[in-house]
N, CA, C and O atoms as CSV, one atom per row, in Angstrom:
chain,resi,resn,atom,element,x,y,z
A,1,MET,N,N,-14.943,-55.574,-39.075
A,1,MET,CA,C,-14.682,-54.317,-39.764
A,1,MET,C,C,-13.427,-54.464,-40.617
A,1,MET,O,O,-12.398,-54.969,-40.169
A,2,SER,N,N,-13.543,-54.015,-41.833
A,2,SER,CA,C,-12.391,-54.157,-42.732
A,2,SER,C,C,-11.261,-53.230,-42.317
A,2,SER,O,O,-11.442,-52.236,-41.614
A,3,ARG,N,N,-10.079,-53.619,-42.795
A,3,ARG,CA,C,-8.873,-52.856,-42.433
A,3,ARG,C,C,-8.915,-51.436,-43.006
A,3,ARG,O,O,-8.477,-50.477,-42.370
A,4,ALA,N,N,-9.450,-51.332,-44.215
A,4,ALA,CA,C,-9.522,-50.028,-44.887
A,4,ALA,C,C,-10.409,-49.072,-44.087
A,4,ALA,O,O,-10.082,-47.901,-43.894
A,5,LYS,N,N,-11.544,-49.612,-43.628
A,5,LYS,CA,C,-12.491,-48.798,-42.862
A,5,LYS,C,C,-11.833,-48.285,-41.577
A,5,LYS,O,O,-11.951,-47.114,-41.219
A,6,THR,N,N,-11.131,-49.207,-40.893
A,6,THR,CA,C,-10.472,-48.859,-39.627
A,6,THR,C,C,-9.447,-47.754,-39.846
A,6,THR,O,O,-9.432,-46.756,-39.125
A,7,SER,N,N,-8.581,-47.940,-40.858
A,7,SER,CA,C,-7.528,-46.954,-41.094
A,7,SER,C,C,-8.143,-45.602,-41.477
A,7,SER,O,O,-7.628,-44.545,-41.115
A,8,HIS,N,N,-9.254,-45.662,-42.217
A,8,HIS,CA,C,-9.941,-44.426,-42.616
A,8,HIS,C,C,-10.449,-43.686,-41.377
A,8,HIS,O,O,-10.306,-42.471,-41.240
A,9,ARG,N,N,-11.060,-44.490,-40.464
A,9,ARG,CA,C,-11.580,-43.893,-39.226
A,9,ARG,C,C,-10.450,-43.257,-38.408
A,9,ARG,O,O,-10.587,-42.162,-37.862
A,10,ILE,N,N,-9.336,-43.982,-38.346
A,10,ILE,CA,C,-8.184,-43.472,-37.591
A,10,ILE,C,C,-7.704,-42.161,-38.210
A,10,ILE,O,O,-7.423,-41.190,-37.507
A,11,ARG,N,N,-7.618,-42.154,-39.552
A,11,ARG,CA,C,-7.156,-40.954,-40.254
A,11,ARG,C,C,-8.114,-39.783,-39.996
A,11,ARG,O,O,-7.694,-38.653,-39.746
A,12,ARG,N,N,-9.420,-40.094,-40.065
A,12,ARG,CA,C,-10.420,-39.041,-39.822
A,12,ARG,C,C,-10.299,-38.487,-38.411
A,12,ARG,O,O,-10.392,-37.279,-38.193
A,13,ALA,N,N,-10.092,-39.383,-37.461
A,13,ALA,CA,C,-9.944,-38.978,-36.063
A,13,ALA,C,C,-8.717,-38.079,-35.898
A,13,ALA,O,O,-8.759,-37.069,-35.195
A,14,LYS,N,N,-7.627,-38.467,-36.560
A,14,LYS,CA,C,-6.393,-37.680,-36.500
A,14,LYS,C,C,-6.615,-36.286,-37.094
A,14,LYS,O,O,-6.200,-35.275,-36.529
A,15,ASN,N,N,-7.290,-36.264,-38.263
A,15,ASN,CA,C,-7.584,-34.989,-38.917
A,15,ASN,C,C,-8.424,-34.097,-38.015
A,15,ASN,O,O,-8.178,-32.897,-37.893
A,16,ALA,N,N,-9.425,-34.713,-37.382
A,16,ALA,CA,C,-10.298,-33.957,-36.481
A,16,ALA,C,C,-9.475,-33.384,-35.338
A,16,ALA,O,O,-9.661,-32.237,-34.931
A,17,ARG,N,N,-8.553,-34.212,-34.824
A,17,ARG,CA,C,-7.731,-33.783,-33.704
A,17,ARG,C,C,-6.869,-32.582,-34.105
A,17,ARG,O,O,-6.775,-31.602,-33.366
A,18,THR,N,N,-6.237,-32.671,-35.289
A,18,THR,CA,C,-5.370,-31.569,-35.724
A,18,THR,C,C,-6.204,-30.315,-35.963
A,18,THR,O,O,-5.776,-29.205,-35.646
A,19,GLY,N,N,-7.406,-30.504,-36.527
A,19,GLY,CA,C,-8.312,-29.364,-36.737
A,19,GLY,C,C,-8.640,-28.691,-35.422
A,19,GLY,O,O,-8.612,-27.465,-35.313
A,20,ASN,N,N,-8.954,-29.512,-34.410
A,20,ASN,CA,C,-9.262,-28.981,-33.075
A,20,ASN,C,C,-8.064,-28.252,-32.492
A,20,ASN,O,O,-8.205,-27.197,-31.872
A,21,GLN,N,N,-6.882,-28.825,-32.696
A,21,GLN,CA,C,-5.675,-28.189,-32.155
A,21,GLN,C,C,-5.432,-26.832,-32.798
A,21,GLN,O,O,-5.049,-25.873,-32.128
A,22,ILE,N,N,-5.665,-26.764,-34.128
A,22,ILE,CA,C,-5.489,-25.482,-34.840
A,22,ILE,C,C,-6.466,-24.453,-34.269
A,22,ILE,O,O,-6.099,-23.310,-33.996
A,23,LEU,N,N,-7.725,-24.886,-34.094
A,23,LEU,CA,C,-8.753,-23.988,-33.525
A,23,LEU,C,C,-8.344,-23.514,-32.141
A,23,LEU,O,O,-8.415,-22.327,-31.820
A,24,LEU,N,N,-7.909,-24.484,-31.323
A,24,LEU,CA,C,-7.493,-24.154,-29.960
A,24,LEU,C,C,-6.339,-23.159,-29.972
A,24,LEU,O,O,-6.300,-22.223,-29.173
A,25,ARG,N,N,-5.398,-23.375,-30.892
A,25,ARG,CA,C,-4.249,-22.486,-30.994
A,25,ARG,C,C,-4.711,-21.064,-31.338
A,25,ARG,O,O,-4.239,-20.082,-30.765
A,26,LYS,N,N,-5.664,-20.987,-32.307
A,26,LYS,CA,C,-6.192,-19.679,-32.715
A,26,LYS,C,C,-6.884,-18.989,-31.534
A,26,LYS,O,O,-6.658,-17.811,-31.257
A,27,ILE,N,N,-7.738,-19.768,-30.847
A,27,ILE,CA,C,-8.458,-19.215,-29.690
A,27,ILE,C,C,-7.457,-18.764,-28.625
A,27,ILE,O,O,-7.603,-17.698,-28.027
A,28,GLY,N,N,-6.439,-19.598,-28.402
A,28,GLY,CA,C,-5.398,-19.271,-27.424
A,28,GLY,C,C,-4.691,-17.982,-27.778
A,28,GLY,O,O,-4.410,-17.158,-26.907
A,29,ALA,N,N,-4.401,-17.804,-29.073
A,29,ALA,CA,C,-3.717,-16.591,-29.526
A,29,ALA,C,C,-4.579,-15.365,-29.250
A,29,ALA,O,O,-4.086,-14.339,-28.782
A,30,ILE,N,N,-5.876,-15.483,-29.547
A,30,ILE,CA,C,-6.802,-14.352,-29.323
A,30,ILE,C,C,-6.848,-14.018,-27.837
A,30,ILE,O,O,-6.717,-12.857,-27.449
A,31,TYR,N,N,-7.036,-15.048,-27.005
A,31,TYR,CA,C,-7.099,-14.831,-25.561
A,31,TYR,C,C,-5.780,-14.266,-25.042
A,31,TYR,O,O,-5.752,-13.388,-24.180
A,32,GLY,N,N,-4.680,-14.801,-25.597
A,32,GLY,CA,C,-3.354,-14.329,-25.188
A,32,GLY,C,C,-3.195,-12.850,-25.451
A,32,GLY,O,O,-2.697,-12.110,-24.603
A,33,ARG,N,N,-3.629,-12.409,-26.651
A,33,ARG,CA,C,-3.537,-10.994,-27.003
A,33,ARG,C,C,-4.387,-10.153,-26.059
A,33,ARG,O,O,-3.957,-9.103,-25.581
A,34,ALA,N,N,-5.612,-10.639,-25.798
A,34,ALA,CA,C,-6.523,-9.906,-24.913
A,34,ALA,C,C,-5.909,-9.781,-23.521
A,34,ALA,O,O,-5.947,-8.716,-22.904
A,35,ALA,N,N,-5.340,-10.895,-23.035
A,35,ALA,CA,C,-4.724,-10.904,-21.700
A,35,ALA,C,C,-3.553,-9.936,-21.665
A,35,ALA,O,O,-3.374,-9.203,-20.692
A,36,ALA,N,N,-2.752,-9.934,-22.735
A,36,ALA,CA,C,-1.590,-9.039,-22.803
A,36,ALA,C,C,-2.050,-7.591,-22.780
A,36,ALA,O,O,-1.439,-6.746,-22.125
A,37,LYS,N,N,-3.141,-7.307,-23.504
A,37,LYS,CA,C,-3.669,-5.946,-23.566
A,37,LYS,C,C,-4.125,-5.495,-22.178
A,37,LYS,O,O,-3.828,-4.382,-21.743
A,38,ILE,N,N,-4.852,-6.382,-21.490
A,38,ILE,CA,C,-5.339,-6.072,-20.144
A,38,ILE,C,C,-4.149,-5.821,-19.210
A,38,ILE,O,O,-4.150,-4.870,-18.428
A,39,THR,N,N,-3.135,-6.688,-19.305
A,39,THR,CA,C,-1.936,-6.548,-18.470
A,39,THR,C,C,-1.272,-5.203,-18.741
A,39,THR,O,O,-0.881,-4.497,-17.811
A,40,CYS,N,N,-1.145,-4.846,-20.040
A,40,CYS,CA,C,-0.539,-3.564,-20.423
A,40,CYS,C,C,-1.307,-2.408,-19.800
A,40,CYS,O,O,-0.716,-1.484,-19.244
A,41,GLU,N,N,-2.644,-2.471,-19.901
A,41,GLU,CA,C,-3.475,-1.393,-19.346
A,41,GLU,C,C,-3.258,-1.279,-17.842
A,41,GLU,O,O,-3.159,-0.179,-17.300
A,42,ARG,N,N,-3.186,-2.431,-17.175
A,42,ARG,CA,C,-2.984,-2.416,-15.723
A,42,ARG,C,C,-1.631,-1.809,-15.369
A,42,ARG,O,O,-1.519,-1.040,-14.414
A,43,ILE,N,N,-0.600,-2.160,-16.147
A,43,ILE,CA,C,0.740,-1.618,-15.899
A,43,ILE,C,C,0.734,-0.108,-16.112
A,43,ILE,O,O,1.316,0.643,-15.328
A,44,GLU,N,N,0.059,0.334,-17.195
A,44,GLU,CA,C,-0.015,1.769,-17.485
A,44,GLU,C,C,-0.706,2.516,-16.351
A,44,GLU,O,O,-0.260,3.589,-15.945
A,45,LEU,N,N,-1.799,1.946,-15.840
A,45,LEU,CA,C,-2.524,2.578,-14.723
A,45,LEU,C,C,-1.626,2.689,-13.500
A,45,LEU,O,O,-1.589,3.721,-12.829
A,46,ARG,N,N,-0.907,1.616,-13.223
A,46,ARG,CA,C,-0.007,1.591,-12.060
A,46,ARG,C,C,1.072,2.666,-12.221
A,46,ARG,O,O,1.387,3.387,-11.273
A,47,LEU,N,N,1.639,2.767,-13.441
A,47,LEU,CA,C,2.659,3.781,-13.715
A,47,LEU,C,C,2.102,5.178,-13.478
A,47,LEU,O,O,2.763,6.041,-12.900
A,48,GLN,N,N,0.863,5.384,-13.940
A,48,GLN,CA,C,0.205,6.681,-13.753
A,48,GLN,C,C,0.093,6.997,-12.265
A,48,GLN,O,O,0.377,8.116,-11.837
A,49,GLN,N,N,-0.322,6.003,-11.480
A,49,GLN,CA,C,-0.453,6.190,-10.031
A,49,GLN,C,C,0.894,6.539,-9.420
A,49,GLN,O,O,0.992,7.441,-8.588
A,50,ILE,N,N,1.938,5.816,-9.838
A,50,ILE,CA,C,3.282,6.047,-9.290
A,50,ILE,C,C,3.740,7.468,-9.621
A,50,ILE,O,O,4.295,8.167,-8.774
A,51,ARG,N,N,3.493,7.890,-10.891
A,51,ARG,CA,C,3.886,9.243,-11.307
A,51,ARG,C,C,3.180,10.293,-10.456
A,51,ARG,O,O,3.795,11.254,-9.992
A,52,ALA,N,N,1.866,10.090,-10.257
A,52,ALA,CA,C,1.076,11.038,-9.463
A,52,ALA,C,C,1.609,11.098,-8.036
A,52,ALA,O,O,1.756,12.179,-7.466
A,53,PHE,N,N,1.895,9.933,-7.465
A,53,PHE,CA,C,2.403,9.852,-6.096
A,53,PHE,C,C,3.759,10.553,-5.991
A,53,PHE,O,O,4.025,11.274,-5.030
A,54,HIS,N,N,4.609,10.328,-6.994
A,54,HIS,CA,C,5.939,10.926,-7.032
A,54,HIS,C,C,5.828,12.448,-7.046
A,54,HIS,O,O,6.521,13.143,-6.302
A,55,GLN,N,N,4.938,12.952,-7.911
A,55,GLN,CA,C,4.718,14.399,-8.022
A,55,GLN,C,C,4.243,14.954,-6.675
A,55,GLN,O,O,4.737,15.979,-6.205
A,56,ALA,N,N,3.276,14.261,-6.063
A,56,ALA,CA,C,2.722,14.704,-4.786
A,56,ALA,C,C,3.803,14.728,-3.712
A,56,ALA,O,O,3.886,15.678,-2.933
A,57,SER,N,N,4.628,13.691,-3.669
A,57,SER,CA,C,5.669,13.625,-2.636
A,57,SER,C,C,6.694,14.743,-2.829
A,57,SER,O,O,7.204,15.295,-1.854
A,58,ARG,N,N,6.996,15.077,-4.094
A,58,ARG,CA,C,7.925,16.180,-4.362
A,58,ARG,C,C,7.347,17.504,-3.853
A,58,ARG,O,O,8.057,18.324,-3.271
A,59,GLU,N,N,6.047,17.695,-4.083
A,59,GLU,CA,C,5.401,18.930,-3.624
A,59,GLU,C,C,5.366,18.991,-2.094
A,59,GLU,O,O,5.521,20.062,-1.507
A,60,ILE,N,N,5.162,17.847,-1.459
A,60,ILE,CA,C,5.174,17.791,0.013
A,60,ILE,C,C,6.552,18.193,0.529
A,60,ILE,O,O,6.664,18.959,1.486
A,61,VAL,N,N,7.602,17.670,-0.111
A,61,VAL,CA,C,8.976,17.999,0.286
A,61,VAL,C,C,9.215,19.500,0.151
A,61,VAL,O,O,9.810,20.121,1.032
A,62,LYS,N,N,8.745,20.084,-0.967
A,62,LYS,CA,C,8.888,21.533,-1.182
A,62,LYS,C,C,8.221,22.303,-0.043
A,62,LYS,O,O,8.802,23.231,0.519
A,63,ALA,N,N,6.982,21.900,0.290
A,63,ALA,CA,C,6.223,22.563,1.351
A,63,ALA,C,C,6.960,22.450,2.686
A,63,ALA,O,O,7.019,23.415,3.448
A,64,LEU,N,N,7.518,21.281,2.965
A,64,LEU,CA,C,8.265,21.074,4.216
A,64,LEU,C,C,9.486,21.985,4.272
A,64,LEU,O,O,9.808,22.538,5.324
A,65,HIS,N,N,10.175,22.140,3.119
A,65,HIS,CA,C,11.334,23.037,3.066
A,65,HIS,C,C,10.920,24.464,3.411
A,65,HIS,O,O,11.589,25.149,4.185
A,66,LYS,N,N,9.811,24.897,2.824
A,66,LYS,CA,C,9.320,26.256,3.088
A,66,LYS,C,C,8.993,26.426,4.565
A,66,LYS,O,O,9.308,27.453,5.167
A,67,MET,N,N,8.353,25.404,5.145
A,67,MET,CA,C,8.016,25.453,6.576
A,67,MET,C,C,9.284,25.566,7.408
A,67,MET,O,O,9.348,26.356,8.349
A,68,ALA,N,N,10.290,24.776,7.057
A,68,ALA,CA,C,11.559,24.795,7.799
A,68,ALA,C,C,12.221,26.163,7.688
A,68,ALA,O,O,12.755,26.682,8.668
A,69,GLN,N,N,12.183,26.754,6.476
A,69,GLN,CA,C,12.748,28.096,6.282
A,69,GLN,C,C,12.024,29.115,7.156
A,69,GLN,O,O,12.642,29.958,7.806
A,70,GLY,N,N,10.699,29.011,7.153
A,70,GLY,CA,C,9.888,29.915,7.978
A,70,GLY,C,C,10.242,29.779,9.445
A,70,GLY,O,O,10.400,30.775,10.151
A,71,ALA,N,N,10.365,28.544,9.900
A,71,ALA,CA,C,10.701,28.289,11.307
A,71,ALA,C,C,12.074,28.877,11.632
A,71,ALA,O,O,12.267,29.439,12.709
A,72,ALA,N,N,13.030,28.748,10.703
A,72,ALA,CA,C,14.381,29.279,10.909
A,72,ALA,C,C,14.326,30.801,11.028
A,72,ALA,O,O,14.992,31.396,11.875
A,73,LEU,N,N,13.517,31.419,10.162
A,73,LEU,CA,C,13.371,32.884,10.214
A,73,LEU,C,C,12.772,33.330,11.546
A,73,LEU,O,O,13.229,34.300,12.149
A,74,VAL,N,N,11.741,32.610,11.997
A,74,VAL,CA,C,11.108,32.935,13.290
A,74,VAL,C,C,12.133,32.802,14.410
A,74,VAL,O,O,12.231,33.675,15.272
A,75,ALA,N,N,12.893,31.718,14.396
A,75,ALA,CA,C,13.909,31.492,15.438
A,75,ALA,C,C,14.938,32.617,15.420
A,75,ALA,O,O,15.353,33.102,16.472
A,76,GLN,N,N,15.347,33.027,14.226
A,76,GLN,CA,C,16.333,34.105,14.077
A,76,GLN,C,C,15.758,35.406,14.645
A,76,GLN,O,O,16.434,36.147,15.359
A,77,GLY,N,N,14.481,35.663,14.305
A,77,GLY,CA,C,13.806,36.865,14.813
A,77,GLY,C,C,13.764,36.878,16.333
A,77,GLY,O,O,14.011,37.906,16.963
A,78,ILE,N,N,13.447,35.717,16.919
A,78,ILE,CA,C,13.376,35.615,18.391
A,78,ILE,C,C,14.761,35.876,18.981
A,78,ILE,O,O,14.884,36.593,19.975
A,79,ARG,N,N,15.797,35.306,18.382
A,79,ARG,CA,C,17.164,35.499,18.870
A,79,ARG,C,C,17.566,36.973,18.787
A,79,ARG,O,O,18.177,37.528,19.700
A,80,ASN,N,N,17.189,37.599,17.629
A,80,ASN,CA,C,17.539,38.997,17.454
A,80,ASN,C,C,16.807,39.889,18.455
A,80,ASN,O,O,17.365,40.858,18.970
A,81,THR,N,N,15.531,39.537,18.725
A,81,THR,CA,C,14.725,40.333,19.642
A,81,THR,C,C,15.222,40.201,21.067
A,81,THR,O,O,15.440,41.209,21.739
A,82,TRP,N,N,15.404,38.981,21.542
A,82,TRP,CA,C,15.721,38.751,22.948
A,82,TRP,C,C,17.231,38.671,23.176
A,82,TRP,O,O,17.723,38.929,24.274
A,83,GLY,N,N,17.952,38.306,22.112
A,83,GLY,CA,C,19.429,38.297,22.175
A,83,GLY,C,C,19.988,37.528,23.350
A,83,GLY,O,O,19.311,36.702,23.962
A,84,ALA,N,N,21.243,37.819,23.649
A,84,ALA,CA,C,21.894,37.175,24.813
A,84,ALA,C,C,21.679,38.089,26.001
A,84,ALA,O,O,22.322,39.133,26.104
A,85,ARG,N,N,20.774,37.706,26.910
A,85,ARG,CA,C,20.485,38.564,28.078
A,85,ARG,C,C,21.105,38.011,29.326
A,85,ARG,O,O,20.965,38.599,30.398
């Protein structure tokens, strides 16, 4: 095989390789964006869950306070009714 033919083949192989790398890079970028989007959506969902949980826990605390107030009133009523006997 002549030297010119060999070098041509090598050059063609190199060109093919760079072409493949460019394609791979493009595909990688597309997949990367898609993955980032999915990750963002998952984070947003998690944040939504946390917000909902936070709201619920605040309402539970409010309800507990009301219960405690009610219990205090009942205790006061019992003390007032039966007093120190």
